[in-house]
DOSERO-239199 format. One record per atom (N, C-alpha, C): residue number from 1; residue in one letter; x, y, z negated; atom name. Coordinates in steps of 0.02 Angstrom, whole numbers, always signed. Example, Ala and Ser with C-alpha at 12.3 -4.5 7.8 and 13.67 -1.06 7.14 Angstrom:
DOSERO-239199
1 A +660 -284 -390 N
1 A +615 -225 -390 CA
1 A +660 -165 -390 C
2 S +642 -112 -354 N
2 S +684 -53 -357 CA
2 S +645 +2 -394 C
//
This chain:
DOSERO-239199
1 M +1075 +276 -1625 N
1 M +1069 +294 -1529 CA
1 M +1057 +236 -1488 C
2 L +1032 +232 -1448 N
2 L +994 +181 -1380 CA
2 L +1045 +176 -1350 C
3 S +1062 +132 -1313 N
3 S +1093 +98 -1285 CA
3 S +1081 +93 -1210 C
4 Q +1113 +122 -1168 N
4 Q +1082 +122 -1088 CA
4 Q +1037 +67 -1044 C
5 E +1070 +15 -1088 N
5 E +1002 -34 -1043 CA
5 E +933 -33 -1091 C
6 E +953 +4 -1165 N
6 E +888 +0 -1196 CA
6 E +848 +50 -1147 C
7 L +864 +111 -1132 N
7 L +842 +155 -1095 CA
7 L +827 +130 -1044 C
8 F +849 +97 -1000 N
8 F +812 +61 -929 CA
8 F +786 +36 -943 C
9 E +780 -35 -1009 N
9 E +739 -53 -1000 CA
9 E +651 -32 -1036 C
10 A +659 +47 -1060 N
10 A +599 +63 -1075 CA
10 A +586 +124 -998 C
11 V +633 +134 -951 N
11 V +600 +170 -911 CA
11 V +547 +103 -852 C
12 D +594 +56 -864 N
12 D +570 -15 -820 CA
12 D +503 -24 -860 C
13 A +507 -27 -918 N
13 A +442 -13 -919 CA
13 A +355 +9 -896 C
14 L +389 +72 -914 N
14 L +362 +125 -877 CA
14 L +333 +127 -820 C
15 L +383 +108 -744 N
15 L +359 +98 -698 CA
15 L +322 +44 -676 C
16 E +334 -13 -722 N
16 E +276 -87 -724 CA
16 E +232 -38 -741 C
17 D +199 -4 -777 N
17 D +143 +13 -822 CA
17 D +98 +46 -743 C
18 E +137 +63 -699 N
18 E +111 +136 -654 CA
18 E +63 +85 -602 C
19 Q -2 +106 -592 N
19 Q -28 +95 -546 CA
19 Q -14 +108 -462 C
20 P +0 +40 -427 N
20 P +6 +58 -349 CA
20 P -14 +128 -302 C
21 T -7 +167 -277 N
21 T -23 +235 -241 CA
21 T -28 +198 -181 C
22 L -71 +213 -152 N
22 L -86 +204 -87 CA
22 L -63 +278 -44 C
23 P -19 +270 +12 N
23 P -17 +314 +58 CA
23 P -100 +365 +96 C
24 P -94 +393 +55 N
24 P -160 +439 +102 CA
24 P -189 +403 +178 C
25 P -236 +397 +141 N
25 P -290 +372 +232 CA
25 P -259 +367 +302 C
26 A -250 +478 +294 N
26 A -216 +437 +387 CA
26 A -167 +388 +413 C
27 E -111 +400 +347 N
27 E -41 +402 +336 CA
27 E -63 +296 +357 C
28 R -108 +281 +331 N
28 R -114 +234 +326 CA
28 R -135 +202 +398 C
29 A -155 +212 +430 N
29 A -199 +208 +491 CA
29 A -145 +230 +520 C
30 R -105 +286 +516 N
30 R -36 +290 +585 CA
30 R +21 +248 +580 C
31 L +22 +228 +514 N
31 L +53 +151 +511 CA
31 L +39 +105 +534 C
32 R -41 +53 +514 N
32 R -50 +39 +573 CA
32 R -53 +32 +648 C
33 G -58 +99 +666 N
33 G -78 +104 +730 CA
33 G +16 +106 +757 C
34 A +60 +115 +713 N
34 A +134 +99 +737 CA
34 A +163 +44 +767 C
35 A +138 +2 +697 N
35 A +132 -69 +725 CA
35 A +117 -109 +753 C
36 G +77 -54 +791 N
36 G +16 -105 +845 CA
36 G -22 -179 +802 C
37 V -25 -142 +789 N
37 V -98 -201 +742 CA
37 V -164 -169 +750 C
38 T -196 -210 +770 N
38 T -288 -177 +765 CA
38 T -318 -169 +721 C
39 Q -394 -147 +685 N
39 Q -402 -123 +638 CA
39 Q -446 -221 +628 C
40 A -436 -237 +687 N
40 A -480 -304 +673 CA
40 A -437 -345 +650 C
41 R -361 -361 +660 N
41 R -308 -397 +653 CA
41 R -298 -399 +578 C
42 L -300 -318 +566 N
42 L -269 -325 +474 CA
42 L -349 -351 +434 C
43 A -397 -330 +450 N
43 A -446 -354 +410 CA
43 A -445 -441 +401 C
44 Q -435 -469 +494 N
44 Q -426 -558 +463 CA
44 Q -353 -549 +447 C
45 A -306 -523 +426 N
45 A -259 -549 +395 CA
45 A -276 -537 +304 C
46 L -328 -491 +279 N
46 L -323 -473 +219 CA
46 L -393 -487 +203 C
47 Q -414 -553 +245 N
47 Q -472 -572 +233 CA
47 Q -527 -541 +239 C
48 S -564 -493 +235 N
48 S -591 -411 +238 CA
48 S -629 -430 +312 C
49 T -650 -371 +319 N
49 T -688 -343 +383 CA
49 T -681 -280 +395 C
50 T -698 -262 +469 N
50 T -668 -209 +506 CA
50 T -678 -140 +488 C
51 Q -747 -159 +459 N
51 Q -786 -92 +402 CA
51 Q -762 -94 +387 C
52 T -721 -115 +339 N
52 T -677 -100 +279 CA
52 T -593 -84 +274 C
53 V -596 -101 +343 N
53 V -534 -74 +371 CA
53 V -540 -7 +386 C
54 K -578 +2 +411 N
54 K -592 +52 +440 CA
54 K -607 +130 +373 C
55 N -654 +110 +337 N
55 N -649 +140 +253 CA
55 N -599 +158 +228 C
56 W -569 +140 +236 N
56 W -495 +139 +177 CA
56 W -469 +179 +224 C
57 E -467 +203 +304 N
57 E -419 +218 +332 CA
57 E -485 +301 +357 C
58 N -509 +295 +327 N
58 N -558 +339 +319 CA
58 N -577 +409 +273 C
59 G -549 +360 +228 N
59 G -552 +373 +140 CA
59 G -614 +374 +112 C
60 R -641 +332 +124 N
60 R -746 +309 +109 CA
60 R -740 +264 +56 C
61 S -690 +229 +53 N
61 S -684 +169 +20 CA
61 S -605 +159 -8 C
62 E -562 +119 -74 N
62 E -509 +101 -78 CA
62 E -521 -2 -79 C
63 P -447 -6 -72 N
63 P -454 -83 -88 CA
63 P -429 -87 -175 C
64 R -483 -135 -179 N
64 R -479 -191 -244 CA
64 R -417 -257 -231 C
65 T -409 -278 -309 N
65 T -361 -321 -307 CA
65 T -392 -383 -271 C
66 P -391 -437 -259 N
66 P -290 -447 -240 CA
66 P -283 -382 -168 C
67 R -346 -394 -114 N
67 R -318 -353 -67 CA
67 R -276 -277 -83 C
68 L -277 -264 -149 N
68 L -227 -181 -125 CA
68 L -163 -206 -152 C
69 Q -140 -242 -189 N
69 Q -91 -273 -178 CA
69 Q -44 -303 -117 C
70 A -80 -349 -100 N
70 A -98 -367 -20 CA
70 A -54 -342 +39 C
71 Y -106 -237 +38 N
71 Y -117 -204 +89 CA
71 Y -58 -162 +66 C
72 L -70 -144 +14 N
72 L +23 -101 -34 CA
72 L +67 -120 +0 C
73 R +93 -204 -2 N
73 R +157 -220 +25 CA
73 R +158 -191 +114 C
74 L +98 -221 +117 N
74 L +93 -228 +219 CA
74 L +132 -150 +193 C
75 L +105 -73 +174 N
75 L +117 -21 +211 CA
75 L +178 -11 +185 C
76 E +211 -32 +134 N
76 E +260 -21 +108 CA
76 E +323 -40 +161 C
77 G +309 -114 +183 N
77 G +343 -130 +229 CA
77 G +349 -99 +299 C
78 W +289 -82 +312 N
78 W +282 -12 +364 CA
78 W +306 +38 +362 C
79 V +316 +70 +312 N
79 V +339 +136 +279 CA
79 V +428 +128 +303 C
80 E +454 +87 +288 N
80 E +523 +60 +300 CA
80 E +537 +34 +399 C
81 R +484 +19 +422 N
81 R +508 -1 +486 CA
81 R +477 +53 +509 C
82 Y +410 +111 +519 N
82 Y +419 +165 +539 CA
82 Y +386 +231 +490 C
83 P +447 +252 +473 N
83 P +464 +324 +431 CA
83 P +406 +371 +484 C
84 R +391 +417 +434 N
84 R +394 +489 +484 CA
84 R +424 +505 +515 C
85 P +412 +545 +566 N
85 P +449 +580 +618 CA
85 P +482 +660 +596 C
//
């Protein structure tokens, strides 16, 4: 019989295998707006272009590594600060 620790290790391994999931494009835009950050400022922080950020927020494209992880980290922080009403 497996111990609780072994089960938790197995579950943690599954969690680590998951691909990061971004919020829907409209939610990305809402969070950025709630934080008072312009698309240009976000693009500068992620060393990208304003058009690229617009595309992410319109659902025309998705960020790729390494920007994906940085963008996801930022969005997760904003989700905590600016939850949906």
